[in-house]
N, CA and C atoms of all chains as a GROMACS GRO file, in nm:
protein
  651
    1MET      N    1  11.893  11.867   7.964
    1MET     CA    2  11.846  11.771   7.865
    1MET      C    3  11.951  11.746   7.759
    2ASN      N    4  11.978  11.621   7.732
    2ASN     CA    5  12.078  11.589   7.630
    2ASN      C    6  12.025  11.614   7.491
    3THR      N    7  12.096  11.692   7.416
    3THR     CA    8  12.062  11.708   7.275
    3THR      C    9  12.186  11.678   7.192
    4LEU      N   10  12.168  11.674   7.061
    4LEU     CA   11  12.278  11.639   6.972
    4LEU      C   12  12.384  11.749   6.970
    5LYS      N   13  12.507  11.712   6.941
    5LYS     CA   14  12.614  11.811   6.923
    5LYS      C   15  12.599  11.871   6.784
    6LEU      N   16  12.567  12.000   6.779
    6LEU     CA   17  12.544  12.064   6.650
    6LEU      C   18  12.615  12.199   6.644
    7LEU      N   19  12.619  12.255   6.522
    7LEU     CA   20  12.680  12.386   6.502
    7LEU      C   21  12.591  12.495   6.563
    8PRO      N   22  12.648  12.611   6.594
    8PRO     CA   23  12.565  12.721   6.646
    8PRO      C   24  12.458  12.765   6.545
    9ASN      N   25  12.353  12.826   6.598
    9ASN     CA   26  12.235  12.861   6.518
    9ASN      C   27  12.264  12.950   6.398
   10HIS      N   28  12.360  13.045   6.410
   10HIS     CA   29  12.379  13.139   6.298
   10HIS      C   30  12.435  13.074   6.172
   11PHE      N   31  12.490  12.952   6.184
   11PHE     CA   32  12.537  12.881   6.066
   11PHE      C   33  12.420  12.841   5.975
   12LYS      N   34  12.300  12.832   6.036
   12LYS     CA   35  12.185  12.788   5.958
   12LYS      C   36  12.152  12.889   5.848
   13LYS      N   37  12.156  13.016   5.884
   13LYS     CA   38  12.127  13.122   5.786
   13LYS      C   39  12.230  13.120   5.672
   14ILE      N   40  12.357  13.108   5.710
   14ILE     CA   41  12.464  13.100   5.609
   14ILE      C   42  12.440  12.979   5.520
   15GLY      N   43  12.400  12.869   5.583
   15GLY     CA   44  12.372  12.745   5.509
   15GLY      C   45  12.264  12.765   5.405
   16TRP      N   46  12.152  12.830   5.443
   16TRP     CA   47  12.044  12.855   5.347
   16TRP      C   48  12.092  12.938   5.228
   17ILE      N   49  12.175  13.040   5.258
   17ILE     CA   50  12.224  13.129   5.152
   17ILE      C   51  12.308  13.052   5.052
   18ILE      N   52  12.383  12.953   5.098
   18ILE     CA   53  12.464  12.871   5.007
   18ILE      C   54  12.378  12.763   4.941
   19PHE      N   55  12.290  12.702   5.022
   19PHE     CA   56  12.219  12.581   4.979
   19PHE      C   57  12.119  12.608   4.867
   20ILE      N   58  12.030  12.706   4.887
   20ILE     CA   59  11.922  12.728   4.791
   20ILE      C   60  11.972  12.769   4.652
   21PRO      N   61  12.059  12.872   4.641
   21PRO     CA   62  12.107  12.909   4.507
   21PRO      C   63  12.181  12.795   4.438
   22SER      N   64  12.266  12.723   4.513
   22SER     CA   65  12.343  12.617   4.448
   22SER      C   66  12.253  12.501   4.407
   23LEU      N   67  12.147  12.480   4.484
   23LEU     CA   68  12.052  12.374   4.446
   23LEU      C   69  11.980  12.412   4.317
   24ILE      N   70  11.935  12.537   4.310
   24ILE     CA   71  11.865  12.584   4.189
   24ILE      C   72  11.959  12.581   4.069
   25LEU      N   73  12.080  12.636   4.085
   25LEU     CA   74  12.177  12.637   3.975
   25LEU      C   75  12.217  12.495   3.936
   26GLY      N   76  12.229  12.410   4.035
   26GLY     CA   77  12.263  12.270   4.008
   26GLY      C   78  12.158  12.203   3.922
   27ILE      N   79  12.031  12.228   3.955
   27ILE     CA   80  11.922  12.168   3.877
   27ILE      C   81  11.920  12.229   3.736
   28LEU      N   82  11.939  12.362   3.730
   28LEU     CA   83  11.941  12.428   3.598
   28LEU      C   84  12.056  12.378   3.511
   29SER      N   85  12.169  12.346   3.574
   29SER     CA   86  12.285  12.301   3.495
   29SER      C   87  12.261  12.164   3.430
   30LEU      N   88  12.157  12.095   3.476
   30LEU     CA   89  12.122  11.967   3.413
   30LEU      C   90  12.046  11.989   3.283
   31THR      N   91  11.988  12.108   3.271
   31THR     CA   92  11.908  12.137   3.152
   31THR      C   93  11.993  12.217   3.052
   32ASP      N   94  11.933  12.257   2.943
   32ASP     CA   95  12.006  12.334   2.842
   32ASP      C   96  11.996  12.484   2.866
   33ILE      N   97  11.925  12.524   2.973
   33ILE     CA   98  11.907  12.667   2.999
   33ILE      C   99  12.041  12.734   3.028
   34LEU      N  100  12.124  12.665   3.109
   34LEU     CA  101  12.256  12.718   3.138
   34LEU      C  102  12.359  12.647   3.051
   35THR      N  103  12.437  12.724   2.973
   35THR     CA  104  12.549  12.662   2.904
   35THR      C  105  12.677  12.703   2.977
   36LEU      N  106  12.744  12.605   3.028
   36LEU     CA  107  12.860  12.634   3.113
   36LEU      C  108  12.989  12.592   3.044
   37PRO      N  109  13.095  12.672   3.060
   37PRO     CA  110  13.221  12.641   2.995
   37PRO      C  111  13.294  12.524   3.061
   38GLU      N  112  13.375  12.456   2.982
   38GLU     CA  113  13.462  12.354   3.040
   38GLU      C  114  13.598  12.415   3.065
   39VAL      N  115  13.662  12.378   3.175
   39VAL     CA  116  13.790  12.436   3.212
   39VAL      C  117  13.892  12.324   3.224
   40SER      N  118  14.013  12.352   3.174
   40SER     CA  119  14.119  12.252   3.185
   40SER      C  120  14.197  12.274   3.314
   41LEU      N  121  14.199  12.172   3.398
   41LEU     CA  122  14.263  12.186   3.529
   41LEU      C  123  14.335  12.056   3.565
   42PRO      N  124  14.443  12.067   3.644
   42PRO     CA  125  14.502  11.945   3.698
   42PRO      C  126  14.410  11.890   3.808
   43VAL      N  127  14.384  11.761   3.802
   43VAL     CA  128  14.296  11.702   3.903
   43VAL      C  129  14.372  11.596   3.981
   44PHE      N  130  14.321  11.564   4.096
   44PHE     CA  131  14.391  11.465   4.179
   44PHE      C  132  14.391  11.329   4.110
   45TYR      N  133  14.277  11.291   4.059
   45TYR     CA  134  14.274  11.164   3.986
   45TYR      C  135  14.177  11.173   3.871
   46ASN      N  136  14.225  11.137   3.754
   46ASN     CA  137  14.139  11.138   3.636
   46ASN      C  138  14.122  10.997   3.586
   47SER      N  139  13.998  10.954   3.583
   47SER     CA  140  13.977  10.820   3.532
   47SER      C  141  13.884  10.826   3.413
   48GLY      N  142  13.907  10.748   3.316
   48GLY     CA  143  13.822  10.751   3.198
   48GLY      C  144  13.847  10.629   3.113
   49PHE      N  145  13.792  10.634   2.992
   49PHE     CA  146  13.808  10.520   2.903
   49PHE      C  147  13.882  10.562   2.778
   50PRO      N  148  13.969  10.483   2.716
   50PRO     CA  149  14.010  10.351   2.766
   50PRO      C  150  14.100  10.364   2.888
   51LEU      N  151  14.098  10.265   2.974
   51LEU     CA  152  14.171  10.274   3.100
   51LEU      C  153  14.322  10.278   3.080
   52SER      N  154  14.369  10.229   2.963
   52SER     CA  155  14.513  10.226   2.941
   52SER      C  156  14.566  10.360   2.889
   53SER      N  157  14.475  10.454   2.859
   53SER     CA  158  14.516  10.581   2.800
   53SER      C  159  14.612  10.658   2.892
   54GLU      N  160  14.704  10.732   2.829
   54GLU     CA  161  14.805  10.805   2.907
   54GLU      C  162  14.746  10.921   2.986
   55GLU      N  163  14.630  10.965   2.945
   55GLU     CA  164  14.573  11.082   3.012
   55GLU      C  165  14.504  11.049   3.144
   56ASN      N  166  14.494  10.921   3.174
   56ASN     CA  167  14.432  10.885   3.301
   56ASN      C  168  14.536  10.879   3.411
   57GLY      N  169  14.490  10.875   3.533
   57GLY     CA  170  14.580  10.856   3.645
   57GLY      C  171  14.591  10.977   3.733
   58LEU      N  172  14.694  10.977   3.817
   58LEU     CA  173  14.711  11.083   3.916
   58LEU      C  174  14.762  11.213   3.855
   59PHE      N  175  14.713  11.324   3.903
   59PHE     CA  176  14.760  11.458   3.870
   59PHE      C  177  14.772  11.482   3.720
   60GLU      N  178  14.667  11.455   3.648
   60GLU     CA  179  14.664  11.481   3.504
   60GLU      C  180  14.579  11.606   3.479
   61ASN      N  181  14.612  11.675   3.369
   61ASN     CA  182  14.525  11.784   3.327
   61ASN      C  183  14.405  11.727   3.254
   62THR      N  184  14.290  11.780   3.284
   62THR     CA  185  14.173  11.730   3.214
   62THR      C  186  14.067  11.837   3.201
   63GLU      N  187  13.982  11.820   3.102
   63GLU     CA  188  13.871  11.913   3.083
   63GLU      C  189  13.763  11.882   3.186
   64ILE      N  190  13.733  11.980   3.269
   64ILE     CA  191  13.630  11.958   3.370
   64ILE      C  192  13.515  12.053   3.345
   65THR      N  193  13.394  12.002   3.356
   65THR     CA  194  13.280  12.094   3.362
   65THR      C  195  13.275  12.142   3.506
   66ILE      N  196  13.341  12.255   3.526
   66ILE     CA  197  13.371  12.295   3.665
   66ILE      C  198  13.246  12.336   3.743
   67PHE      N  199  13.147  12.394   3.673
   67PHE     CA  200  13.033  12.448   3.748
   67PHE      C  201  12.944  12.342   3.813
   68PRO      N  202  12.907  12.238   3.738
   68PRO     CA  203  12.829  12.134   3.808
   68PRO      C  204  12.902  12.077   3.929
   69ASN      N  205  13.036  12.062   3.917
   69ASN     CA  206  13.114  12.016   4.033
   69ASN      C  207  13.103  12.113   4.148
   70LEU      N  208  13.118  12.241   4.115
   70LEU     CA  209  13.112  12.345   4.217
   70LEU      C  210  12.975  12.348   4.285
   71PHE      N  211  12.868  12.337   4.203
   71PHE     CA  212  12.733  12.337   4.260
   71PHE      C  213  12.715  12.218   4.354
   72GLY      N  214  12.768  12.104   4.312
   72GLY     CA  215  12.759  11.984   4.396
   72GLY      C  216  12.825  12.006   4.531
   73ILE      N  217  12.946  12.063   4.526
   73ILE     CA  218  13.020  12.089   4.650
   73ILE      C  219  12.940  12.184   4.739
   74LEU      N  220  12.885  12.290   4.677
   74LEU     CA  221  12.812  12.390   4.756
   74LEU      C  222  12.681  12.335   4.812
   75ILE      N  223  12.614  12.247   4.736
   75ILE     CA  224  12.492  12.185   4.788
   75ILE      C  225  12.525  12.106   4.914
   76ILE      N  226  12.637  12.033   4.909
   76ILE     CA  227  12.675  11.952   5.026
   76ILE      C  228  12.710  12.042   5.145
   77ILE      N  229  12.794  12.144   5.119
   77ILE     CA  230  12.834  12.233   5.229
   77ILE      C  231  12.711  12.305   5.287
   78GLY      N  232  12.630  12.363   5.198
   78GLY     CA  233  12.510  12.435   5.243
   78GLY      C  234  12.415  12.343   5.318
   79GLY      N  235  12.394  12.224   5.263
   79GLY     CA  236  12.302  12.128   5.324
   79GLY      C  237  12.347  12.085   5.462
   80ILE      N  238  12.479  12.061   5.476
   80ILE     CA  239  12.533  12.022   5.607
   80ILE      C  240  12.514  12.137   5.706
   81LEU      N  241  12.542  12.261   5.660
   81LEU     CA  242  12.526  12.376   5.750
   81LEU      C  243  12.381  12.391   5.796
   82VAL      N  244  12.286  12.377   5.703
   82VAL     CA  245  12.144  12.391   5.739
   82VAL      C  246  12.102  12.275   5.830
   83GLY      N  247  12.139  12.155   5.788
   83GLY     CA  248  12.090  12.036   5.858
   83GLY      C  249  12.156  12.012   5.992
   84CYS      N  250  12.278  12.062   6.011
   84CYS     CA  251  12.352  12.034   6.134
   84CYS      C  252  12.374  12.158   6.219
   85SER      N  253  12.289  12.261   6.201
   85SER     CA  254  12.296  12.376   6.290
   85SER      C  255  12.181  12.369   6.389
   86LYS      N  256  12.208  12.420   6.509
   86LYS     CA  257  12.104  12.421   6.611
   86LYS      C  258  11.989  12.512   6.571
   87GLU      N  259  11.871  12.480   6.619
   87GLU     CA  260  11.760  12.576   6.614
   87GLU      C  261  11.786  12.680   6.724
   88LYS      N  262  11.709  12.789   6.723
   88LYS     CA  263  11.728  12.891   6.826
   88LYS      C  264  11.716  12.829   6.965
   89ILE      N  265  11.612  12.747   6.982
   89ILE     CA  266  11.603  12.667   7.104
   89ILE      C  267  11.602  12.521   7.062
   90GLU      N  268  11.712  12.454   7.089
   90GLU     CA  269  11.726  12.314   7.048
   90GLU      C  270  11.689  12.229   7.169
   91ASP      N  271  11.575  12.161   7.162
   91ASP     CA  272  11.537  12.078   7.276
   91ASP      C  273  11.507  11.936   7.232
   92GLU      N  274  11.453  11.857   7.324
   92GLU     CA  275  11.435  11.714   7.296
   92GLU      C  276  11.334  11.687   7.186
   93TYR      N  277  11.231  11.773   7.176
   93TYR     CA  278  11.132  11.754   7.070
   93TYR      C  279  11.192  11.782   6.933
   94ILE      N  280  11.275  11.886   6.924
   94ILE     CA  281  11.344  11.918   6.798
   94ILE      C  282  11.435  11.801   6.758
   95SER      N  283  11.504  11.742   6.857
   95SER     CA  284  11.588  11.625   6.829
   95SER      C  285  11.505  11.511   6.775
   96SER      N  286  11.384  11.493   6.829
   96SER     CA  287  11.299  11.384   6.781
   96SER      C  288  11.253  11.412   6.639
   97LEU      N  289  11.232  11.541   6.607
   97LEU     CA  290  11.198  11.577   6.468
   97LEU      C  291  11.314  11.546   6.374
   98ARG      N  292  11.437  11.574   6.420
   98ARG     CA  293  11.555  11.543   6.338
   98ARG      C  294  11.560  11.394   6.306
   99LEU      N  295  11.543  11.314   6.411
   99LEU     CA  296  11.546  11.168   6.393
   99LEU      C  297  11.440  11.124   6.293
  100LYS      N  298  11.318  11.177   6.312
  100LYS     CA  299  11.208  11.141   6.222
  100LYS      C  300  11.240  11.178   6.079
  101SER      N  301  11.296  11.298   6.057
  101SER     CA  302  11.322  11.341   5.920
  101SER      C  303  11.437  11.264   5.856
  102VAL      N  304  11.540  11.231   5.934
  102VAL     CA  305  11.650  11.150   5.879
  102VAL      C  306  11.596  11.014   5.836
  103PHE      N  307  11.514  10.955   5.921
  103PHE     CA  308  11.456  10.824   5.892
  103PHE      C  309  11.367  10.832   5.768
  104TRP      N  310  11.284  10.937   5.763
  104TRP     CA  311  11.194  10.957   5.650
  104TRP      C  312  11.273  10.970   5.520
  105SER      N  313  11.381  11.051   5.524
  105SER     CA  314  11.457  11.074   5.400
  105SER      C  315  11.531  10.948   5.359
  106LEU      N  316  11.575  10.869   5.456
  106LEU     CA  317  11.642  10.742   5.423
  106LEU      C  318  11.546  10.648   5.351
  107ILE      N  319  11.427  10.633   5.406
  107ILE     CA  320  11.328  10.543   5.346
  107ILE      C  321  11.286  10.594   5.208
  108ALA      N  322  11.262  10.726   5.197
  108ALA     CA  323  11.221  10.785   5.070
  108ALA      C  324  11.329  10.763   4.964
  109THR      N  325  11.456  10.790   5.002
  109THR     CA  326  11.566  10.776   4.906
  109THR      C  327  11.577  10.632   4.856
  110TYR      N  328  11.577  10.537   4.948
  110TYR     CA  329  11.595  10.399   4.905
  110TYR      C  330  11.473  10.344   4.830
  111SER      N  331  11.355  10.397   4.859
  111SER     CA  332  11.238  10.358   4.779
  111SER      C  333  11.258  10.403   4.635
  112ILE      N  334  11.307  10.528   4.619
  112ILE     CA  335  11.331  10.580   4.484
  112ILE      C  336  11.440  10.498   4.415
  113ILE      N  337  11.549  10.469   4.488
  113ILE     CA  338  11.659  10.391   4.429
  113ILE      C  339  11.609  10.254   4.385
  114LEU      N  340  11.525  10.193   4.468
  114LEU     CA  341  11.470  10.062   4.435
  114LEU      C  342  11.393  10.067   4.304
  115VAL      N  343  11.310  10.170   4.290
  115VAL     CA  344  11.233  10.187   4.166
  115VAL      C  345  11.327  10.206   4.047
  116LEU      N  346  11.433  10.287   4.067
  116LEU     CA  347  11.527  10.312   3.958
  116LEU      C  348  11.601  10.184   3.917
  117PHE      N  349  11.638  10.103   4.016
  117PHE     CA  350  11.705   9.976   3.987
  117PHE      C  351  11.618   9.888   3.899
  118LEU      N  352  11.486   9.897   3.922
  118LEU     CA  353  11.395   9.810   3.849
  118LEU      C  354  11.356   9.866   3.712
  119THR      N  355  11.374   9.997   3.693
  119THR     CA  356  11.319  10.057   3.571
  119THR      C  357  11.423  10.114   3.476
  120ILE      N  358  11.535  10.166   3.528
  120ILE     CA  359  11.630  10.236   3.440
  120ILE      C  360  11.755  10.151   3.419
  121PHE      N  361  11.796  10.141   3.292
  121PHE     CA  362  11.918  10.066   3.261
  121PHE      C  363  12.006  10.148   3.169
  122GLY      N  364  12.133  10.109   3.158
  122GLY     CA  365  12.225  10.181   3.072
  122GLY      C  366  12.286  10.300   3.141
  123SER      N  367  12.342  10.392   3.062
  123SER     CA  368  12.419  10.502   3.122
  123SER      C  369  12.331  10.600   3.197
  124LEU      N  370  12.203  10.606   3.162
  124LEU     CA  371  12.111  10.694   3.237
  124LEU      C  372  12.105  10.654   3.384
  125PHE      N  373  12.122  10.522   3.409
  125PHE     CA  374  12.120  10.472   3.546
  125PHE      C  375  12.229  10.540   3.628
  126PHE      N  376  12.350  10.552   3.568
  126PHE     CA  377  12.461  10.613   3.642
  126PHE      C  378  12.437  10.762   3.666
  127THR      N  379  12.383  10.829   3.563
  127THR     CA  380  12.348  10.970   3.580
  127THR      C  381  12.248  10.984   3.695
  128ALA      N  382  12.148  10.897   3.696
  128ALA     CA  383  12.046  10.902   3.801
  128ALA      C  384  12.109  10.880   3.938
  129MET      N  385  12.204  10.786   3.947
  129MET     CA  386  12.269  10.756   4.075
  129MET      C  387  12.350  10.876   4.125
  130ILE      N  388  12.414  10.949   4.031
  130ILE     CA  389  12.490  11.069   4.073
  130ILE      C  390  12.396  11.169   4.138
  131LEU      N  391  12.277  11.186   4.078
  131LEU     CA  392  12.180  11.281   4.134
  131LEU      C  393  12.125  11.231   4.268
  132ILE      N  394  12.104  11.099   4.276
  132ILE     CA  395  12.048  11.039   4.397
  132ILE      C  396  12.140  11.060   4.518
  133MET      N  397  12.270  11.073   4.493
  133MET     CA  398  12.364  11.096   4.604
  133MET      C  399  12.323  11.214   4.691
  134PHE      N  400  12.263  11.315   4.627
  134PHE     CA  401  12.228  11.436   4.702
  134PHE      C  402  12.095  11.423   4.775
  135LEU      N  403  12.018  11.320   4.738
  135LEU     CA  404  11.881  11.312   4.786
  135LEU      C  405  11.864  11.299   4.938
  136PRO      N  406  11.942  11.211   5.006
  136PRO     CA  407  11.920  11.200   5.151
  136PRO      C  408  11.936  11.333   5.223
  137LEU      N  409  12.041  11.408   5.189
  137LEU     CA  410  12.065  11.538   5.254
  137LEU      C  411  11.956  11.639   5.220
  138VAL      N  412  11.923  11.648   5.091
  138VAL     CA  413  11.823  11.746   5.046
  138VAL      C  414  11.687  11.714   5.109
  139LEU      N  415  11.648  11.587   5.107
  139LEU     CA  416  11.518  11.549   5.165
  139LEU      C  417  11.515  11.573   5.315
  140TYR      N  418  11.626  11.543   5.383
  140TYR     CA  419  11.633  11.566   5.528
  140TYR      C  420  11.613  11.714   5.560
  141VAL      N  421  11.686  11.799   5.487
  141VAL     CA  422  11.677  11.944   5.512
  141VAL      C  423  11.534  11.993   5.494
  142PHE      N  424  11.470  11.953   5.384
  142PHE     CA  425  11.335  12.003   5.357
  142PHE      C  426  11.232  11.941   5.451
  143ARG      N  427  11.243  11.812   5.476
  143ARG     CA  428  11.148  11.745   5.564
  143ARG      C  429  11.155  11.801   5.706
  144PHE      N  430  11.278  11.818   5.756
  144PHE     CA  431  11.295  11.868   5.893
  144PHE      C  432  11.236  12.008   5.908
  145ASN      N  433  11.266  12.095   5.810
  145ASN     CA  434  11.215  12.232   5.821
  145ASN      C  435  11.065  12.239   5.799
  146TYR      N  436  11.012  12.146   5.718
  146TYR     CA  437  10.867  12.137   5.700
  146TYR      C  438  10.799  12.098   5.832
  147LEU      N  439  10.854  11.995   5.899
  147LEU     CA  440  10.795  11.952   6.027
  147LEU      C  441  10.806  12.060   6.133
  148LEU      N  442  10.913  12.137   6.124
  148LEU     CA  443  10.935  12.245   6.220
  148LEU      C  444  10.834  12.357   6.204
  149LEU      N  445  10.801  12.389   6.078
  149LEU     CA  446  10.711  12.500   6.051
  149LEU      C  447  10.565  12.460   6.061
  150LYS      N  448  10.539  12.330   6.037
  150LYS     CA  449  10.401  12.281   6.038
  150LYS      C  450  10.339  12.301   6.176
  151LYS      N  451  10.215  12.339   6.178
  151LYS     CA  452  10.145  12.359   6.306
  151LYS      C  453  10.124  12.227   6.376
  152MET      N  454   9.940  10.891   7.621
  152MET     CA  455   9.939  10.963   7.748
  152MET      C  456   9.866  11.097   7.733
  153LYS      N  457   9.777  11.120   7.829
  153LYS     CA  458   9.703  11.247   7.828
  153LYS      C  459   9.778  11.348   7.916
  154ASN      N  460   9.758  11.475   7.888
  154ASN     CA  461   9.809  11.574   7.983
  154ASN      C  462   9.716  11.694   7.992
  155THR      N  463   9.732  11.766   8.101
  155THR     CA  464   9.642  11.880   8.126
  155THR      C  465   9.717  12.013   8.114
  156ILE      N  466   9.822  12.012   8.034
  156ILE     CA  467   9.904  12.134   8.020
  156ILE      C  468   9.818  12.252   7.975
  157LYS      N  469   9.732  12.224   7.877
  157LYS     CA  470   9.651  12.333   7.822
  157LYS      C  471   9.561  12.396   7.929
  158ILE      N  472   9.502  12.309   8.012
  158ILE     CA  473   9.414  12.357   8.120
  158ILE      C  474   9.495  12.436   8.223
  159GLU      N  475   9.608  12.378   8.262
  159GLU     CA  476   9.694  12.446   8.361
  159GLU      C  477   9.740  12.583   8.308
  160ARG      N  478   9.765  12.584   8.179
  160ARG     CA  479   9.810  12.708   8.114
  160ARG      C  480   9.698  12.812   8.116
  161ALA      N  481   9.575  12.763   8.093
  161ALA     CA  482   9.460  12.854   8.096
  161ALA      C  483   9.437  12.910   8.236
  162VAL      N  484   9.457  12.822   8.337
  162VAL     CA  485   9.441  12.867   8.476
  162VAL      C  486   9.542  12.977   8.508
  163LYS      N  487   9.666  12.954   8.468
  163LYS     CA  488   9.772  13.054   8.493
  163LYS      C  489   9.765  13.170   8.396
  164ASN      N  490   9.684  13.153   8.291
  164ASN     CA  491   9.667  13.256   8.189
  164ASN      C  492   9.799  13.299   8.123
  165ILE      N  493   9.873  13.200   8.073
  165ILE     CA  494   9.994  13.231   7.996
  165ILE      C  495   9.989  13.162   7.860
  166THR      N  496  10.060  13.218   7.766
  166THR     CA  497  10.060  13.162   7.630
  166THR      C  498  10.159  13.047   7.620
  167GLN      N  499  10.148  12.972   7.509
  167GLN     CA  500  10.244  12.864   7.482
  167GLN      C  501  10.386  12.919   7.479
  168GLU      N  502  10.399  13.035   7.414
  168GLU     CA  503  10.529  13.100   7.400
  168GLU      C  504  10.592  13.131   7.537
  169ASP      N  505  10.510  13.186   7.627
  169ASP     CA  506  10.561  13.222   7.760
  169ASP      C  507  10.600  13.098   7.840
  170LEU      N  508  10.514  12.997   7.833
  170LEU     CA  509  10.543  12.872   7.904
  170LEU      C  510  10.673  12.811   7.853
  171ALA      N  511  10.688  12.812   7.720
  171ALA     CA  512  10.809  12.757   7.658
  171ALA      C  513  10.932  12.830   7.710
  172LYS      N  514  10.924  12.962   7.717
  172LYS     CA  515  11.038  13.042   7.765
  172LYS      C  516  11.070  13.010   7.911
  173LYS      N  517  10.965  13.000   7.992
  173LYS     CA  518  10.984  12.972   8.135
  173LYS      C  519  11.054  12.838   8.158
  174ILE      N  520  11.017  12.739   8.075
  174ILE     CA  521  11.070  12.605   8.096
  174ILE      C  522  11.200  12.583   8.017
  175GLY      N  523  11.222  12.668   7.917
  175GLY     CA  524  11.345  12.657   7.838
  175GLY      C  525  11.335  12.557   7.724
  176VAL      N  526  11.216  12.548   7.664
  176VAL     CA  527  11.202  12.465   7.544
  176VAL      C  528  11.144  12.552   7.432
  177SER      N  529  11.128  12.492   7.313
  177SER     CA  530  11.073  12.569   7.202
  177SER      C  531  10.920  12.570   7.209
  178ARG      N  532  10.857  12.666   7.143
  178ARG     CA  533  10.712  12.676   7.143
  178ARG      C  534  10.650  12.551   7.077
  179GLN      N  535  10.720  12.500   6.974
  179GLN     CA  536  10.672  12.379   6.905
  179GLN      C  537  10.656  12.262   7.000
  180THR      N  538  10.747  12.254   7.098
  180THR     CA  539  10.743  12.143   7.194
  180THR      C  540  10.615  12.148   7.277
  181ILE      N  541  10.582  12.267   7.329
  181ILE     CA  542  10.460  12.284   7.408
  181ILE      C  543  10.338  12.250   7.321
  182ASN      N  544  10.340  12.304   7.200
  182ASN     CA  545  10.230  12.280   7.107
  182ASN      C  546  10.211  12.131   7.079
  183ALA      N  547  10.322  12.060   7.054
  183ALA     CA  548  10.315  11.916   7.024
  183ALA      C  549  10.266  11.836   7.144
  184MET      N  550  10.308  11.878   7.264
  184MET     CA  551  10.263  11.807   7.384
  184MET      C  552  10.114  11.827   7.408
  185GLU      N  553  10.068  11.951   7.391
  185GLU     CA  554   9.926  11.980   7.411
  185GLU      C  555   9.840  11.904   7.310
  186ALA      N  556   9.893  11.889   7.189
  186ALA     CA  557   9.820  11.818   7.084
  186ALA      C  558   9.830  11.666   7.101
  187GLY      N  559   9.906  11.623   7.200
  187GLY     CA  560   9.922  11.479   7.224
  187GLY      C  561  10.011  11.410   7.122
  188LYS      N  562  10.090  11.492   7.048
  188LYS     CA  563  10.177  11.433   6.947
  188LYS      C  564  10.315  11.398   7.001
  189TYR      N  565  10.345  11.449   7.119
  189TYR     CA  566  10.478  11.425   7.175
  189TYR      C  567  10.470  11.396   7.323
  190VAL      N  568  10.535  11.286   7.364
  190VAL     CA  569  10.543  11.251   7.506
  190VAL      C  570  10.678  11.301   7.557
  191PRO      N  571  10.676  11.394   7.655
  191PRO     CA  572  10.802  11.452   7.699
  191PRO      C  573  10.886  11.354   7.780
  192SER      N  574  11.015  11.384   7.790
  192SER     CA  575  11.104  11.304   7.874
  192SER      C  576  11.069  11.329   8.021
  193THR      N  577  11.121  11.245   8.107
  193THR     CA  578  11.095  11.260   8.250
  193THR      C  579  11.140  11.397   8.300
  194VAL      N  580  11.258  11.439   8.253
  194VAL     CA  581  11.312  11.568   8.294
  194VAL      C  582  11.214  11.681   8.260
  195LEU      N  583  11.165  11.680   8.138
  195LEU     CA  584  11.075  11.786   8.095
  195LEU      C  585  10.941  11.780   8.170
  196ALA      N  586  10.892  11.658   8.190
  196ALA     CA  587  10.766  11.641   8.265
  196ALA      C  588  10.780  11.697   8.406
  197LEU      N  589  10.893  11.668   8.471
  197LEU     CA  590  10.917  11.719   8.607
  197LEU      C  591  10.926  11.871   8.608
  198LYS      N  592  10.991  11.926   8.506
  198LYS     CA  593  11.002  12.072   8.496
  198LYS      C  594  10.866  12.138   8.482
  199ILE      N  595  10.781  12.078   8.398
  199ILE     CA  596  10.647  12.132   8.377
  199ILE      C  597  10.567  12.126   8.507
  200ALA      N  598  10.573  12.009   8.574
  200ALA     CA  599  10.501  11.992   8.700
  200ALA      C  600  10.549  12.094   8.804
  201LYS      N  601  10.681  12.114   8.808
  201LYS     CA  602  10.739  12.208   8.904
  201LYS      C  603  10.690  12.350   8.876
  202TYR      N  604  10.686  12.385   8.748
  202TYR     CA  605  10.642  12.520   8.713
  202TYR      C  606  10.498  12.544   8.756
  203PHE      N  607  10.411  12.443   8.736
  203PHE     CA  608  10.270  12.459   8.773
  203PHE      C  609  10.245  12.428   8.920
  204ASP      N  610  10.354  12.390   8.992
  204ASP     CA  611  10.344  12.362   9.134
  204ASP      C  612  10.249  12.244   9.162
  205ARG      N  613  10.265  12.140   9.083
  205ARG     CA  614  10.181  12.022   9.098
  205ARG      C  615  10.268  11.897   9.091
  206LYS      N  616  10.204  11.782   9.119
  206LYS     CA  617  10.275  11.656   9.100
  206LYS      C  618  10.267  11.617   8.954
  207VAL      N  619  10.365  11.538   8.908
  207VAL     CA  620  10.366  11.495   8.768
  207VAL      C  621  10.237  11.420   8.734
  208GLU      N  622  10.190  11.337   8.829
  208GLU     CA  623  10.068  11.258   8.804
  208GLU      C  624   9.945  11.345   8.788
  209ASP      N  625   9.948  11.464   8.845
  209ASP     CA  626   9.832  11.553   8.832
  209ASP      C  627   9.821  11.607   8.689
  210ILE      N  628   9.935  11.618   8.622
  210ILE     CA  629   9.935  11.676   8.488
  210ILE      C  630   9.936  11.569   8.380
  211PHE      N  631  10.014  11.464   8.405
  211PHE     CA  632  10.025  11.357   8.304
  211PHE      C  633   9.953  11.232   8.353
  212GLU      N  634   9.878  11.172   8.262
  212GLU     CA  635   9.798  11.056   8.300
  212GLU      C  636   9.808  10.949   8.192
  213LEU      N  637   9.826  10.824   8.235
  213LEU     CA  638   9.833  10.715   8.138
  213LEU      C  639   9.697  10.691   8.074
  214GLU      N  640   9.699  10.647   7.950
  214GLU     CA  641   9.575  10.608   7.884
  214GLU      C  642   9.572  10.456   7.867
  215ASP      N  643   9.460  10.403   7.828
  215ASP     CA  644   9.445  10.257   7.818
  215ASP      C  645   9.546  10.195   7.721
  216GLU      N  646   9.573  10.266   7.610
  216GLU     CA  647   9.661  10.206   7.509
  216GLU      C  648   9.810  10.215   7.543
  217ASP      N  649   9.845  10.286   7.650
  217ASP     CA  650   9.986  10.301   7.687
  217ASP      C  651  10.041  10.173   7.751
   0.00000   0.00000   0.00000
């Protein structure tokens, strides 16, 4: 039976270990509960305002809030590992569940984005869009595992 | 599509888990098929029929809405 090309099953456990803590810390870093230091680092590209400023451009040193960036990276890595690892027995029904959950998360994400386009304006909109970037992956991971566990 | 997997399983007296192992699919797949939530591929249908030593038509049957 043809199934999708996926990572071996043991990557899923590693994925959960990375995904859940970074998701929780990522959400906490949005609130005032965690106060995180800013670190000055050379970055590949720094863009900011005003655009003519000397501090913008390639390979500039800049103050980065390193932890939210790190959490973001780890959420993506963990999410990919969880979402793209085989189940112990990966068969055609599991593949159909994957398809269903990807489709579900796509529709859910764009429904939310549509509502945000209609309701939120100003800089909060951009903050919301940054968070929305993670939504398709996060929703897929949770939806798929929910369908898998559901009787 | 209706199927008689549950009945055949009762006749052979094996659990969903055992049937899944014999055929090489997950337990969820057997469960979903018995509940009528999933229509298996031709390959899987043939495997199930072969395991129960029956024809595919004996186990799987079209319904009016199909």
